[in-house]
mmCIF file as gemmi writes it, N, C-alpha and C atoms, coordinates in Angstrom:
data_model
loop_
_atom_site.group_PDB
_atom_site.id
_atom_site.type_symbol
_atom_site.label_atom_id
_atom_site.label_alt_id
_atom_site.label_comp_id
_atom_site.label_asym_id
_atom_site.label_entity_id
_atom_site.label_seq_id
_atom_site.pdbx_PDB_ins_code
_atom_site.Cartn_x
_atom_site.Cartn_y
_atom_site.Cartn_z
_atom_site.occupancy
_atom_site.B_iso_or_equiv
_atom_site.pdbx_formal_charge
_atom_site.auth_seq_id
_atom_site.auth_asym_id
_atom_site.pdbx_PDB_model_num
ATOM 1 N N . MET Axp A 1 ? -4.94 19.998 -0.799 1 0 ? 1 A 1
ATOM 2 C CA . MET Axp A 1 ? -4.974 19.331 0.498 1 0 ? 1 A 1
ATOM 3 C C . MET Axp A 1 ? -5.491 17.914 0.318 1 0 ? 1 A 1
ATOM 4 N N . LEU Axp A 2 ? -4.87 16.989 1 1 0 ? 2 A 1
ATOM 5 C CA . LEU Axp A 2 ? -5.215 15.581 0.931 1 0 ? 2 A 1
ATOM 6 C C . LEU Axp A 2 ? -6.475 15.299 1.733 1 0 ? 2 A 1
ATOM 7 N N . LYS Axp A 3 ? -7.432 14.613 1.102 1 0 ? 3 A 1
ATOM 8 C CA . LYS Axp A 3 ? -8.636 14.204 1.816 1 0 ? 3 A 1
ATOM 9 C C . LYS Axp A 3 ? -8.35 12.86 2.479 1 0 ? 3 A 1
ATOM 10 N N . GLU Axp A 4 ? -8.294 12.84 3.807 1 0 ? 4 A 1
ATOM 11 C CA . GLU Axp A 4 ? -8.006 11.606 4.512 1 0 ? 4 A 1
ATOM 12 C C . GLU Axp A 4 ? -9.211 10.68 4.485 1 0 ? 4 A 1
ATOM 13 N N . VAL Axp A 5 ? -8.917 9.404 4.405 1 0 ? 5 A 1
ATOM 14 C CA . VAL Axp A 5 ? -9.957 8.385 4.383 1 0 ? 5 A 1
ATOM 15 C C . VAL Axp A 5 ? -10.672 8.362 5.733 1 0 ? 5 A 1
ATOM 16 N N . THR Axp A 6 ? -11.961 8.073 5.696 1 0 ? 6 A 1
ATOM 17 C CA . THR Axp A 6 ? -12.756 8.037 6.923 1 0 ? 6 A 1
ATOM 18 C C . THR Axp A 6 ? -12.904 6.604 7.424 1 0 ? 6 A 1
ATOM 19 N N . LEU Axp A 7 ? -13.397 6.48 8.625 1 0 ? 7 A 1
ATOM 20 C CA . LEU Axp A 7 ? -13.616 5.172 9.227 1 0 ? 7 A 1
ATOM 21 C C . LEU Axp A 7 ? -14.594 4.348 8.389 1 0 ? 7 A 1
ATOM 22 N N . GLU Axp A 8 ? -15.642 4.97 7.918 1 0 ? 8 A 1
ATOM 23 C CA . GLU Axp A 8 ? -16.625 4.244 7.105 1 0 ? 8 A 1
ATOM 24 C C . GLU Axp A 8 ? -16.029 3.795 5.776 1 0 ? 8 A 1
ATOM 25 N N . GLU Axp A 9 ? -15.167 4.616 5.191 1 0 ? 9 A 1
ATOM 26 C CA . GLU Axp A 9 ? -14.507 4.232 3.941 1 0 ? 9 A 1
ATOM 27 C C . GLU Axp A 9 ? -13.575 3.047 4.163 1 0 ? 9 A 1
ATOM 28 N N . VAL Axp A 10 ? -12.895 3.03 5.301 1 0 ? 10 A 1
ATOM 29 C CA . VAL Axp A 10 ? -12.014 1.909 5.625 1 0 ? 10 A 1
ATOM 30 C C . VAL Axp A 10 ? -12.833 0.643 5.847 1 0 ? 10 A 1
ATOM 31 N N . ARG Axp A 11 ? -13.95 0.765 6.515 1 0 ? 11 A 1
ATOM 32 C CA . ARG Axp A 11 ? -14.82 -0.406 6.718 1 0 ? 11 A 1
ATOM 33 C C . ARG Axp A 11 ? -15.29 -0.965 5.369 1 0 ? 11 A 1
ATOM 34 N N . ALA Axp A 12 ? -15.682 -0.088 4.467 1 0 ? 12 A 1
ATOM 35 C CA . ALA Axp A 12 ? -16.133 -0.528 3.142 1 0 ? 12 A 1
ATOM 36 C C . ALA Axp A 12 ? -14.987 -1.161 2.368 1 0 ? 12 A 1
ATOM 37 N N . LEU Axp A 13 ? -13.81 -0.578 2.457 1 0 ? 13 A 1
ATOM 38 C CA . LEU Axp A 13 ? -12.627 -1.121 1.785 1 0 ? 13 A 1
ATOM 39 C C . LEU Axp A 13 ? -12.311 -2.517 2.319 1 0 ? 13 A 1
ATOM 40 N N . ALA Axp A 14 ? -12.354 -2.67 3.626 1 0 ? 14 A 1
ATOM 41 C CA . ALA Axp A 14 ? -12.08 -3.968 4.244 1 0 ? 14 A 1
ATOM 42 C C . ALA Axp A 14 ? -13.115 -5.004 3.812 1 0 ? 14 A 1
ATOM 43 N N . ALA Axp A 15 ? -14.366 -4.605 3.753 1 0 ? 15 A 1
ATOM 44 C CA . ALA Axp A 15 ? -15.421 -5.532 3.341 1 0 ? 15 A 1
ATOM 45 C C . ALA Axp A 15 ? -15.223 -5.981 1.895 1 0 ? 15 A 1
ATOM 46 N N . ARG Axp A 16 ? -14.848 -5.044 1.016 1 0 ? 16 A 1
ATOM 47 C CA . ARG Axp A 16 ? -14.596 -5.406 -0.385 1 0 ? 16 A 1
ATOM 48 C C . ARG Axp A 16 ? -13.412 -6.353 -0.517 1 0 ? 16 A 1
ATOM 49 N N . ALA Axp A 17 ? -12.462 -6.25 0.423 1 0 ? 17 A 1
ATOM 50 C CA . ALA Axp A 17 ? -11.287 -7.121 0.402 1 0 ? 17 A 1
ATOM 51 C C . ALA Axp A 17 ? -11.559 -8.451 1.103 1 0 ? 17 A 1
ATOM 52 N N . GLY Axp A 18 ? -12.77 -8.624 1.612 1 0 ? 18 A 1
ATOM 53 C CA . GLY Axp A 18 ? -13.131 -9.872 2.266 1 0 ? 18 A 1
ATOM 54 C C . GLY Axp A 18 ? -12.796 -9.922 3.741 1 0 ? 18 A 1
ATOM 55 N N . LEU Axp A 19 ? -12.421 -8.795 4.317 1 0 ? 19 A 1
ATOM 56 C CA . LEU Axp A 19 ? -12.074 -8.726 5.735 1 0 ? 19 A 1
ATOM 57 C C . LEU Axp A 19 ? -13.329 -8.4 6.533 1 0 ? 19 A 1
ATOM 58 N N . THR Axp A 20 ? -14.196 -9.38 6.67 1 0 ? 20 A 1
ATOM 59 C CA . THR Axp A 20 ? -15.51 -9.149 7.27 1 0 ? 20 A 1
ATOM 60 C C . THR Axp A 20 ? -15.549 -9.421 8.77 1 0 ? 20 A 1
ATOM 61 N N . ARG Axp A 21 ? -14.483 -9.995 9.319 1 0 ? 21 A 1
ATOM 62 C CA . ARG Axp A 21 ? -14.503 -10.339 10.748 1 0 ? 21 A 1
ATOM 63 C C . ARG Axp A 21 ? -13.524 -9.52 11.564 1 0 ? 21 A 1
ATOM 64 N N . LEU Axp A 22 ? -13.198 -8.325 11.115 1 0 ? 22 A 1
ATOM 65 C CA . LEU Axp A 22 ? -12.285 -7.467 11.858 1 0 ? 22 A 1
ATOM 66 C C . LEU Axp A 22 ? -12.96 -6.923 13.111 1 0 ? 22 A 1
ATOM 67 N N . THR Axp A 23 ? -12.197 -6.859 14.185 1 0 ? 23 A 1
ATOM 68 C CA . THR Axp A 23 ? -12.709 -6.228 15.401 1 0 ? 23 A 1
ATOM 69 C C . THR Axp A 23 ? -12.63 -4.709 15.219 1 0 ? 23 A 1
ATOM 70 N N . GLU Axp A 24 ? -13.261 -3.984 16.102 1 0 ? 24 A 1
ATOM 71 C CA . GLU Axp A 24 ? -13.21 -2.519 16.041 1 0 ? 24 A 1
ATOM 72 C C . GLU Axp A 24 ? -11.774 -2.026 16.192 1 0 ? 24 A 1
ATOM 73 N N . GLU Axp A 25 ? -10.998 -2.707 17.023 1 0 ? 25 A 1
ATOM 74 C CA . GLU Axp A 25 ? -9.594 -2.337 17.202 1 0 ? 25 A 1
ATOM 75 C C . GLU Axp A 25 ? -8.825 -2.51 15.885 1 0 ? 25 A 1
ATOM 76 N N . HIS Axp A 26 ? -9.099 -3.591 15.181 1 0 ? 26 A 1
ATOM 77 C CA . HIS Axp A 26 ? -8.431 -3.82 13.903 1 0 ? 26 A 1
ATOM 78 C C . HIS Axp A 26 ? -8.834 -2.778 12.86 1 0 ? 26 A 1
ATOM 79 N N . VAL Axp A 27 ? -10.09 -2.398 12.852 1 0 ? 27 A 1
ATOM 80 C CA . VAL Axp A 27 ? -10.549 -1.38 11.914 1 0 ? 27 A 1
ATOM 81 C C . VAL Axp A 27 ? -9.85 -0.054 12.207 1 0 ? 27 A 1
ATOM 82 N N . GLN Axp A 28 ? -9.693 0.268 13.484 1 0 ? 28 A 1
ATOM 83 C CA . GLN Axp A 28 ? -8.992 1.494 13.868 1 0 ? 28 A 1
ATOM 84 C C . GLN Axp A 28 ? -7.526 1.441 13.423 1 0 ? 28 A 1
ATOM 85 N N . GLN Axp A 29 ? -6.886 0.286 13.576 1 0 ? 29 A 1
ATOM 86 C CA . GLN Axp A 29 ? -5.499 0.13 13.138 1 0 ? 29 A 1
ATOM 87 C C . GLN Axp A 29 ? -5.393 0.274 11.625 1 0 ? 29 A 1
ATOM 88 N N . LEU Axp A 30 ? -6.343 -0.31 10.908 1 0 ? 30 A 1
ATOM 89 C CA . LEU Axp A 30 ? -6.353 -0.196 9.453 1 0 ? 30 A 1
ATOM 90 C C . LEU Axp A 30 ? -6.556 1.258 9.03 1 0 ? 30 A 1
ATOM 91 N N . LEU Axp A 31 ? -7.408 1.98 9.721 1 0 ? 31 A 1
ATOM 92 C CA . LEU Axp A 31 ? -7.618 3.399 9.441 1 0 ? 31 A 1
ATOM 93 C C . LEU Axp A 31 ? -6.321 4.179 9.643 1 0 ? 31 A 1
ATOM 94 N N . GLN Axp A 32 ? -5.641 3.949 10.761 1 0 ? 32 A 1
ATOM 95 C CA . GLN Axp A 32 ? -4.389 4.659 11.034 1 0 ? 32 A 1
ATOM 96 C C . GLN Axp A 32 ? -3.327 4.327 9.993 1 0 ? 32 A 1
ATOM 97 N N . ALA Axp A 33 ? -3.223 3.066 9.618 1 0 ? 33 A 1
ATOM 98 C CA . ALA Axp A 33 ? -2.231 2.656 8.626 1 0 ? 33 A 1
ATOM 99 C C . ALA Axp A 33 ? -2.545 3.261 7.259 1 0 ? 33 A 1
ATOM 100 N N . THR Axp A 34 ? -3.811 3.286 6.893 1 0 ? 34 A 1
ATOM 101 C CA . THR Axp A 34 ? -4.211 3.852 5.61 1 0 ? 34 A 1
ATOM 102 C C . THR Axp A 34 ? -3.925 5.345 5.566 1 0 ? 34 A 1
ATOM 103 N N . GLN Axp A 35 ? -4.233 6.049 6.637 1 0 ? 35 A 1
ATOM 104 C CA . GLN Axp A 35 ? -3.961 7.482 6.686 1 0 ? 35 A 1
ATOM 105 C C . GLN Axp A 35 ? -2.461 7.762 6.627 1 0 ? 35 A 1
ATOM 106 N N . ALA Axp A 36 ? -1.662 6.951 7.317 1 0 ? 36 A 1
ATOM 107 C CA . ALA Axp A 36 ? -0.205 7.134 7.29 1 0 ? 36 A 1
ATOM 108 C C . ALA Axp A 36 ? 0.325 6.889 5.876 1 0 ? 36 A 1
ATOM 109 N N . ALA Axp A 37 ? -0.191 5.871 5.21 1 0 ? 37 A 1
ATOM 110 C CA . ALA Axp A 37 ? 0.239 5.582 3.834 1 0 ? 37 A 1
ATOM 111 C C . ALA Axp A 37 ? -0.135 6.724 2.896 1 0 ? 37 A 1
ATOM 112 N N . GLN Axp A 38 ? -1.319 7.291 3.083 1 0 ? 38 A 1
ATOM 113 C CA . GLN Axp A 38 ? -1.738 8.437 2.263 1 0 ? 38 A 1
ATOM 114 C C . GLN Axp A 38 ? -0.794 9.62 2.459 1 0 ? 38 A 1
ATOM 115 N N . ARG Axp A 39 ? -0.421 9.888 3.714 1 0 ? 39 A 1
ATOM 116 C CA . ARG Axp A 39 ? 0.479 11.016 3.994 1 0 ? 39 A 1
ATOM 117 C C . ARG Axp A 39 ? 1.853 10.778 3.374 1 0 ? 39 A 1
ATOM 118 N N . ARG Axp A 40 ? 2.367 9.551 3.478 1 0 ? 40 A 1
ATOM 119 C CA . ARG Axp A 40 ? 3.679 9.246 2.886 1 0 ? 40 A 1
ATOM 120 C C . ARG Axp A 40 ? 3.63 9.394 1.371 1 0 ? 40 A 1
ATOM 121 N N . ARG Axp A 41 ? 2.563 8.9 0.765 1 0 ? 41 A 1
ATOM 122 C CA . ARG Axp A 41 ? 2.453 8.968 -0.694 1 0 ? 41 A 1
ATOM 123 C C . ARG Axp A 41 ? 2.31 10.412 -1.168 1 0 ? 41 A 1
ATOM 124 N N . ALA Axp A 42 ? 1.64 11.235 -0.379 1 0 ? 42 A 1
ATOM 125 C CA . ALA Axp A 42 ? 1.4 12.625 -0.774 1 0 ? 42 A 1
ATOM 126 C C . ALA Axp A 42 ? 2.696 13.423 -0.897 1 0 ? 42 A 1
ATOM 127 N N . VAL Axp A 43 ? 3.739 13.049 -0.166 1 0 ? 43 A 1
ATOM 128 C CA . VAL Axp A 43 ? 4.977 13.821 -0.212 1 0 ? 43 A 1
ATOM 129 C C . VAL Axp A 43 ? 5.981 13.282 -1.232 1 0 ? 43 A 1
ATOM 130 N N . LEU Axp A 44 ? 5.656 12.17 -1.873 1 0 ? 44 A 1
ATOM 131 C CA . LEU Axp A 44 ? 6.564 11.632 -2.886 1 0 ? 44 A 1
ATOM 132 C C . LEU Axp A 44 ? 6.469 12.446 -4.172 1 0 ? 44 A 1
ATOM 133 N N . PRO Axp A 45 ? 7.6 12.73 -4.788 1 0 ? 45 A 1
ATOM 134 C CA . PRO Axp A 45 ? 7.587 13.493 -6.046 1 0 ? 45 A 1
ATOM 135 C C . PRO Axp A 45 ? 7.228 12.583 -7.225 1 0 ? 45 A 1
ATOM 136 N N . THR Axp A 46 ? 5.94 12.41 -7.475 1 0 ? 46 A 1
ATOM 137 C CA . THR Axp A 46 ? 5.497 11.48 -8.514 1 0 ? 46 A 1
ATOM 138 C C . THR Axp A 46 ? 4.897 12.17 -9.735 1 0 ? 46 A 1
ATOM 139 N N . ALA Axp A 47 ? 4.823 13.466 -9.736 1 0 ? 47 A 1
ATOM 140 C CA . ALA Axp A 47 ? 4.136 14.173 -10.821 1 0 ? 47 A 1
ATOM 141 C C . ALA Axp A 47 ? 4.769 13.918 -12.183 1 0 ? 47 A 1
ATOM 142 N N . ASN Axp A 48 ? 6.073 13.777 -12.233 1 0 ? 48 A 1
ATOM 143 C CA . ASN Axp A 48 ? 6.756 13.627 -13.514 1 0 ? 48 A 1
ATOM 144 C C . ASN Axp A 48 ? 7.164 12.189 -13.83 1 0 ? 48 A 1
ATOM 145 N N . LEU Axp A 49 ? 6.691 11.238 -13.04 1 0 ? 49 A 1
ATOM 146 C CA . LEU Axp A 49 ? 7.064 9.846 -13.273 1 0 ? 49 A 1
ATOM 147 C C . LEU Axp A 49 ? 6.21 9.219 -14.373 1 0 ? 49 A 1
ATOM 148 N N . THR Axp A 50 ? 6.832 8.33 -15.119 1 0 ? 50 A 1
ATOM 149 C CA . THR Axp A 50 ? 6.127 7.577 -16.156 1 0 ? 50 A 1
ATOM 150 C C . THR Axp A 50 ? 6.278 6.091 -15.833 1 0 ? 50 A 1
ATOM 151 N N . PRO Axp A 51 ? 5.529 5.226 -16.51 1 0 ? 51 A 1
ATOM 152 C CA . PRO Axp A 51 ? 5.7 3.789 -16.264 1 0 ? 51 A 1
ATOM 153 C C . PRO Axp A 51 ? 7.13 3.307 -16.486 1 0 ? 51 A 1
ATOM 154 N N . ALA Axp A 52 ? 7.868 3.957 -17.359 1 0 ? 52 A 1
ATOM 155 C CA . ALA Axp A 52 ? 9.253 3.575 -17.612 1 0 ? 52 A 1
ATOM 156 C C . ALA Axp A 52 ? 10.154 3.851 -16.412 1 0 ? 52 A 1
ATOM 157 N N . ASP Axp A 53 ? 9.705 4.669 -15.476 1 0 ? 53 A 1
ATOM 158 C CA . ASP Axp A 53 ? 10.491 4.973 -14.289 1 0 ? 53 A 1
ATOM 159 C C . ASP Axp A 53 ? 10.365 3.902 -13.211 1 0 ? 53 A 1
ATOM 160 N N . GLU Axp A 54 ? 9.497 2.937 -13.425 1 0 ? 54 A 1
ATOM 161 C CA . GLU Axp A 54 ? 9.323 1.851 -12.464 1 0 ? 54 A 1
ATOM 162 C C . GLU Axp A 54 ? 10.608 1.026 -12.41 1 0 ? 54 A 1
ATOM 163 N N . PRO Axp A 55 ? 11.129 0.781 -11.209 1 0 ? 55 A 1
ATOM 164 C CA . PRO Axp A 55 ? 12.368 0 -11.141 1 0 ? 55 A 1
ATOM 165 C C . PRO Axp A 55 ? 12.134 -1.439 -11.592 1 0 ? 55 A 1
ATOM 166 N N . SER Axp A 56 ? 13.116 -1.976 -12.231 1 0 ? 56 A 1
ATOM 167 C CA . SER Axp A 56 ? 13.043 -3.356 -12.701 1 0 ? 56 A 1
ATOM 168 C C . SER Axp A 56 ? 13.775 -4.246 -11.708 1 0 ? 56 A 1
ATOM 169 N N . HIS Axp A 57 ? 13.13 -5.312 -11.314 1 0 ? 57 A 1
ATOM 170 C CA . HIS Axp A 57 ? 13.741 -6.263 -10.398 1 0 ? 57 A 1
ATOM 171 C C . HIS Axp A 57 ? 13.892 -7.587 -11.135 1 0 ? 57 A 1
ATOM 172 N N . VAL Axp A 58 ? 15.118 -7.996 -11.325 1 0 ? 58 A 1
ATOM 173 C CA . VAL Axp A 58 ? 15.396 -9.226 -12.056 1 0 ? 58 A 1
ATOM 174 C C . VAL Axp A 58 ? 16.197 -10.139 -11.147 1 0 ? 58 A 1
ATOM 175 N N . PHE Axp A 59 ? 15.775 -11.384 -11.057 1 0 ? 59 A 1
ATOM 176 C CA . PHE Axp A 59 ? 16.474 -12.367 -10.254 1 0 ? 59 A 1
ATOM 177 C C . PHE Axp A 59 ? 17.094 -13.397 -11.184 1 0 ? 59 A 1
ATOM 178 N N . ARG Axp A 60 ? 18.373 -13.625 -11.009 1 0 ? 60 A 1
ATOM 179 C CA . ARG Axp A 60 ? 19.06 -14.652 -11.787 1 0 ? 60 A 1
ATOM 180 C C . ARG Axp A 60 ? 19.877 -15.509 -10.833 1 0 ? 60 A 1
ATOM 181 N N . LEU Axp A 61 ? 19.763 -16.813 -10.969 1 0 ? 61 A 1
ATOM 182 C CA . LEU Axp A 61 ? 20.593 -17.715 -10.187 1 0 ? 61 A 1
ATOM 183 C C . LEU Axp A 61 ? 22.022 -17.648 -10.696 1 0 ? 61 A 1
ATOM 184 N N . ARG Axp A 62 ? 22.957 -17.607 -9.783 1 0 ? 62 A 1
ATOM 185 C CA . ARG Axp A 62 ? 24.35 -17.663 -10.185 1 0 ? 62 A 1
ATOM 186 C C . ARG Axp A 62 ? 24.688 -19.102 -10.542 1 0 ? 62 A 1
ATOM 187 N N . GLU Axp A 63 ? 25.486 -19.235 -11.541 1 0 ? 63 A 1
ATOM 188 C CA . GLU Axp A 63 ? 25.911 -20.578 -11.895 1 0 ? 63 A 1
ATOM 189 C C . GLU Axp A 63 ? 26.839 -21.098 -10.818 1 0 ? 63 A 1
ATOM 190 N N . SER Axp A 64 ? 26.588 -22.305 -10.429 1 0 ? 64 A 1
ATOM 191 C CA . SER Axp A 64 ? 27.393 -22.918 -9.385 1 0 ? 64 A 1
ATOM 192 C C . SER Axp A 64 ? 28.77 -23.284 -9.941 1 0 ? 64 A 1
ATOM 193 N N . ALA Axp A 65 ? 29.785 -23.147 -9.123 1 0 ? 65 A 1
ATOM 194 C CA . ALA Axp A 65 ? 31.14 -23.51 -9.524 1 0 ? 65 A 1
ATOM 195 C C . ALA Axp A 65 ? 31.301 -25.022 -9.628 1 0 ? 65 A 1
ATOM 196 N N . GLU Axp A 66 ? 30.326 -25.761 -9.065 1 0 ? 66 A 1
ATOM 197 C CA . GLU Axp A 66 ? 30.411 -27.227 -9.084 1 0 ? 66 A 1
ATOM 198 C C . GLU Axp A 66 ? 29.963 -27.826 -10.403 1 0 ? 66 A 1
ATOM 199 N N . ARG Axp A 67 ? 29.366 -27.082 -11.282 1 0 ? 67 A 1
ATOM 200 C CA . ARG Axp A 67 ? 28.855 -27.624 -12.551 1 0 ? 67 A 1
ATOM 201 C C . ARG Axp A 67 ? 29.941 -27.941 -13.484 1 0 ? 67 A 1
């Protein structure tokens, strides 16, 4: 079972990230977003993944026809 993050843990996380001026409403939103992210991550099939399974993103400019 997934242990959901608590309000105090979110406050500490925000403080470590330098988010020291969040309103209570913002802290609540951050808590909800963090819990939703935890739930989404928990259902992903990641047990058999290795670093080689990370998708590679390569950007290349197309050569212009004007050259």
